[in-house]
N, C-alpha and C positions, 0 to 999 in steps of 0.2 A: 848575464844568464837569464833566460826567460823562466819566470816562476809561474807554475800553474796552480791556481787555488785548489786546496784540498777538497773543497765542496764539489768542484768540477770533476776531479778525479773520481770521487765517490759516485757522483751522478752517472759518469761514464761507465763505471764498474757495474752499478745496478742496472743500467740500461742494457749492457752487454749480457748480463745474467738473464734478464727478461727475454731478450731476443733469442738466446740459446734455448730457453724453456719453450718458447713458441715454435722454434724450428723443430724440436724433438717431438712435438705432439702432432698426431694425425688430425688435421683440421677438417677432414671430411667426416669426422665422427658426428653423430646426430646432435650432440649437445651444442655444437657450433651453429646449429640452425634453429635454435629455439625461437619461438615467435612471442614477442612482448605482449601482443594483443591477446593471444591465447591464454597466457598466464594471468593477464589482468582480468580476463573473463572469469577464470577460476577464483581469483581473489574476490571479485564482486559477488560471487555466489557463496563461497564458504564463510565469508565474513559479513554476509548480508543480515539485515534486520530479520529476515524471514527465518533464519536459523536460530535467532534469539540467544546468541551467546554460547551455543553448543554445549550447554552444561551436561555433565555426565548423567546419563539416565533420562534426560529430557528428550522431547520430540526432535528438537534441532540437532542434537547429538546423533540420534538414530538416522536422521536424513543424511547427515554428513557421512556416517558409516556406510550407508547404502550407496552413496555417490562414489566413495573410494573403492568399494567392492566392484561397482559397475565399471570403473576405469580399469582396474586390474584385469577383470574378465575381458574387457575389450582389447587390452594389450596382449592377451594370450597367456597370462600367468595361470599356473595351476592353483587350485584352492589349497590354502595352507592346512586346512583341517581335513585329514584323510578319513576321520571317523564318520563325518556326515557329508563329505565332499562339498564343503562350503568354504567361503572366504572369511568366516567368522570364528572367533573363540569367545564363548560366553564367559564373562567375568562376574562371578556371584558376589554381590555387594550387600552391605547392610547400611541402610539410611539411619543415621543417628541424630536425634534432635534433643535439645536441652530440656531439663525438667520444667514443668510449668511454674514451679516455685521451689525455692531452696533458701535456707536460713542457717547461719552459723554464728555461735557466740563463743568468744574466747576471752576469759578473764575480764568480763564486763564489756568488751568491745563487740559490736554487732556487724555482721556482713551479710549482704543479700545480693541477688542477681542484678539489681539495678545499680549497684555500686562496685564494691571491691571484691566480689566473689564470682568465680567462674567454675561451674561444674563441668567436668570433662567426661566422667564415667560413673557408673554405679547404679544400683537399684533404688527403689523406694526405701527409705529408712528414717528412723527417728531415735535419738538417744541423748540422754544427759550423761556426760562422762568427763573424766579428768583429761587434761591436755598435756602431752609430753613431746619434747623436742628430740628428734632422732637423727640429727646431722643430715646426711643425704638420704637416709632411708633405703640404703642400697645393700644388697647381698650378692657376693660373687665368690662361689666356692673355689674357683680356679686360683684366686689370689688370697683366699681366706679372709676377705673383707666382709664383715657383717656388722652393720650399724645397730642391729637388734640383739647382738650376742649378750651384752651385759645390761640390757634395758628391759624393764617390765612394761609392756604396752598392752597387756591383756585387758580388753574391754575399754580401751582408751582411744581418744582422738589423737592422731599423730600429726605433727607439723615437721616439715623437713626443708632443707635447702633445695633449690631447683638444680637440675643437672646431675652429673655423676661426680664421684670423688676426683678432684683434680681437673675436672672439665665442666665448667658452668655454661658452655656454649650451646648454641641453638640445637645442633644435632643430638647432643647429650640430653637436653631437655626433652626432646621428642622421643628419645629412646626411653626415658623415664616414664613418659606418658603411657607407653605400651606395657611396661613391666613393674613399676613401683607399687601399684595398688595390690597386686597379688602377693608381693613380698610383705607388705604391711598386714594384709589379711592373714597370711601364714603365721605371722608373729602374734596374731590375736587382736589386732586393732579393729575398731569399729568404723573408722573413717581416716582418710589421709588427705592433707592439704599441703601444697608446696608454697614456699614464699616466692612471689614473683620477683625476678631480678634481671630479666633480659633487658638489653639496652635500647629497645624500641618501645613506643608508647603502649601503655597498658590497654587502652581502648582498642588499638589495632590488634593486639593479641587476643583480647576478649571477643572482638568481632570475628576473627579468623576461626577460633575454636568454639565460640559460644553459639554459633548458628547451626544450621543443618550441615552435616558432613557425612562422608561416605567412608566405608572401611571394608576390607576383605578379611579382617581379623575377628575371630570369635571372641577375642579378648576384650572387645567393646563391652561385653556383659560382665564387668567387674563385680565382685561379690560385696564390695563396700563402696560407699560414696567417696569420690576422689576428685580433686580439683586444685585450683590455685587461689591464693588470697594476696591482695596487694596490701601488705602490712606497712605501717609507719616504721621508721628506723628504731624508735623507742620501743615499740611493741616487739620487734624482733629481739632486741637486747634483753627485754624482760623474759621472753620465752627461753632464750639460750642460757640465762643465768638463774632461772627459777630454781630454788632449792626444794620447795614443796610442790604439791599438786596445784595446777591451775585449772579452775573449773570451766566447763564449756558445754556446748550442746550442738547437735546437728539435726536438721530435718530437711528432707528432700523428697519430692514426688517421683524422683528417678528418671533416668534417661529413657527416651522413647525410641524404640528400635524396631525397624521392619525391613523385610527383604526387598531388594531392588537390583536387577541385573543390568549390566551394560555389555558392550562387545568390543574386543579388539578386531582389527581387520587386516588380513594378510594374504599374500600370494607368493608363489615360488617360481623362479625361472632357472632352468638348468644352464650351467656354464658351457662355454665353447670348448674347453680343454678336457677331454675324457679322463685325463690323469688327475684332474683337480675338481671334478664335478661333485664329489662327495664332501667338499669343503664349502662352507657357506659364509658369505658376507651378509650380516644382518643390518639392514638399514631401517631406522626407526624415526618416527615423529609422532608427537601427540596431537590429536585433532580436537580434543575437548577444550573448552574455556569455562568461564565462571558464571555465565547465565545473565540474569536480568534483575535489576533493582537491588534489594538487600542481599540477594545471593552473591552479588559481585564483590561486596566488601568495601567498595569505594564510593565516591560521590556520584550521585545520579539525580536527575530531576524529571519532572513531568515531560519536559521537552525531549529528553534523551535518557532512557533507563537501560539501554541494551549495551552490554559489554561485548562488542563484536569480535574482539580478538584477531584483528588483522595481522599484527606483528606476532602475537602470541596465541595460537601458533599456526595461523593460516599460511604464513610464509613457509614454515617448516613443512606443512602438509603438502603444499604446492610443489616445493622442491623435491620432496619424496616421490610424488607422482611424476614429476618431470624426469627424474632419474629412471623411474620404472619404465617409462615410455622409451627413453633413449636406449636402455638395456634390451628392451624387447626388439628394437630395430637392429641392434648390434650387441649381442651378449658379451660380457667380460669372460675371462678364463674360468673363474670360479662361479659356482652357483650363487644365487641371490635370494634372500628373503626380504620382501618389502612388508613391513609391519607398522601399521598406524595404530597407536595405542590410545585407549581411553583413560580417564581418571587421573591424568598427571597432576592437574590442579588440585586434586583432592588428596594428594599424597603419593604420587607415582604408582597408583593402584594397578593400572593395566599392565605396565611393564613388570611390576613385581609379580603379578599373577602369571604372566607368560614365563618369566625367568624360573618360577617355581614349577610351572606346568608347560614346558616347551613342547611345541608341536613338531619341531625338528630338534634332534638331540643337541644339547649345548656343546658337547665335546666335538661336534662337527661344525660348530659355529666359531669361525676363527677371529671374527672382529665385529664389534657393534659400532656403526657410524651413525650417530644420532644427530638430527637437525632440529634446533629449537630456537625460537626468536623472542627475546624480550624487548627488542627494539634496536635502533641503530642511530649513531651520531657521526658515522664516518663512512661515506659511500665509496671511498677509495680503497676500502679494505674489507676483509671478512675476519672473524675472530675464531680462535680455536681454544676450547676449554678442555684442558688435559694435555697440553703440549709437552713434549719431551718426556713422555711416559711409556709410549708403545712403539716408537720407531717409525711412525708414519708422517712425521712433520714434513719430510722432504716431498712426499706425494702431494700434500695439501699446498705447500708453497709453489710447487711446479704447476698445479692446476690454477692457483690464483694468478700467477705470473702470466699464464697463457691468455688470460682475459684482462691483463693490465692492472691487477690488484695486488695489494700486499696482505700479509697475515699479521694480525695482532695476537700475540701469544698470551693466553691466560689473563685477560683484562680483569680489573676489579677483584684481585685475589681475596680481599677482605669479605667478599660476598659468599665465598664457599660455593661457587656455581657448579663445580663438578658434581657435588653431592646433592644438587637441587633439581637435576633433570633425569630423564629416564635412563641415561647411560649408566648411572650408578647401580641400577637394579641388576644389570648384567655384569658390571665390574665386580660387584659383591660375590657373584657366582664364579668369578675367575676369568670371564671373557674380556679380552682387551677392548677398551671402549673409550669414547670421548664424545664431546658435543661440538658441532659446527654451527656457528651462529653469525648473524649479521654483524657488520663492523661497528664496534664501540670500544672505547677505552676507559670509560668511567660511567657510573650511574649518575649522570648529570641531569640538568633540567630537561634536556631534549629527550632523554630516556623516560624520566618520571612523568613527563607530560602525557605519555600514552600508556605506560606500563600499568596494566590492569585498570584502565580508565575507559569510560564510555566514549572518549575521544579517539580510541584506537579503531578507526573506520577505514574502509578501502580507499576512500577519497584522499586520505593523507599519505598513501603509500607511493614511493618513488618507483614506478613500474619498470623503468629501465634498470634500476638497481635490483629489483626483484628478478628480472631476467638474468642479470649477471650473477646474482647469488645462486640461482638454480643451475646455471652453467658450471660454476666452480664446484658446487657440491657434487654434481653428477660426474664431472671429470675426476675429481679427487677420489670419489668412491670407485670409479673404474680403475684408476691407477693402483688403489689399495687391493682391489679384487684381482688385479693382474700381477701382483708381486710374485717373484719366484719363492720368496721366504715369507711365511705367515708372520704377522705382527705378534709381539708378546711384550709383557710388562718389563720395564727396565729393572735391572737388579736393585733390590732394596725397596721397590714400590710396595705400598701397603697391600696391594692386591696380588702381588707376585705369588704368595703362598697359595692363594685360592686358585690361581691359574695353574700352578703346578699340580694341585690336587685334581682339578678338572681334566687336564690334558695328560697328566703323567709327567714325571720329572724329565723325560726325554724331549718334551716339546720345546 
């Protein structure tokens, strides 16, 4: 009997699947005619030295915003902002810079900004005070958790663990940055410092939060000094087991805060199906990057100090515009919002602001298809962040197969990528969402060679792959917009309840 190897059977099956997907797709659609040279030209502009890293609020960022608006206007999109008939949404920001000087003493140990002290928030202040350990320094009325309930911190310096009770992870730490200072101040503390414990280098964390940053939150003006200290293990044990008061002091010249605006850019295209025109597919990409020199947070030199952001996120911006153009030529059934957001690198600021202040009602927004690129190490594939959550995997796989590519589902899960891009701003409001990214399976050397590095230049981009990426993104978005049934969160997903609240339980 003839034995056929299992690998040959599998290859035949996969090839047959790809052929069926290709046969079912109308290959006269505009996305099948994308021009590699056109896309390469956009890459060489958006990631050029001329735009100086497109840092939020900087001139290069504003030039990119005007370019995107001009493209949408040329494609025939309607302005997203009906209030002023413009393609822009102003995002009011605060520029926050660290104190010129700060100094903390705890039990004879001294900490300053040049070493193991990071000031994150707070005004000018000076105090000599006792030091008290307050576990996580967290108060949650819904669960009756209160780390200050049986603790006298009035007039004292409080030291806490980083993160939240039961969750010392990155997202919990950043939530604490937004809320813990107010909790400590309400309990009477004069300052709050968290024990640094994240698993990546202290200097990287300090550089990320210790330089200039942007915020849309009025909470940046905390009423007491707040920050992080890199304690030795022995010092932590002494604080946790101290029976009497530990003496200490704090002195800070205070955070420096001023107003600085940036802009989201968007346009609207009506769908081709009159019955579905009031439902919108929201397509997003961030067009900002991290700027020049020390702003970038990574290595730079006199020879090259510009963080061009070709992969992150000129690729995403170009794919967004490519889809916008294709849809203008042949609209999908549902209406489309094309939204290029600012401030992603500074904390998802543009998408958060739009989600809180939507220019098209979120209850009419049936899906957010975000495109964001940290890099690629597999040009035979695209990656999907948030697979098996909203029911659209089939459309993405079908689009990828039409161009001979496969889909890598949720690569590098340890990185928590779903919660690190703009899709999460909309997911948190209940809108089904995910991120479409270039093909990668791990944060390996090929990714880290360019990720947030001055080496991420247009000359290093595989332009044929850029074209294929844009084609798959556009076709996948079209297939999602053309679905008979709108996407929704899978049962049990952590955003399901928010979706039910946004759309109503009948959605």
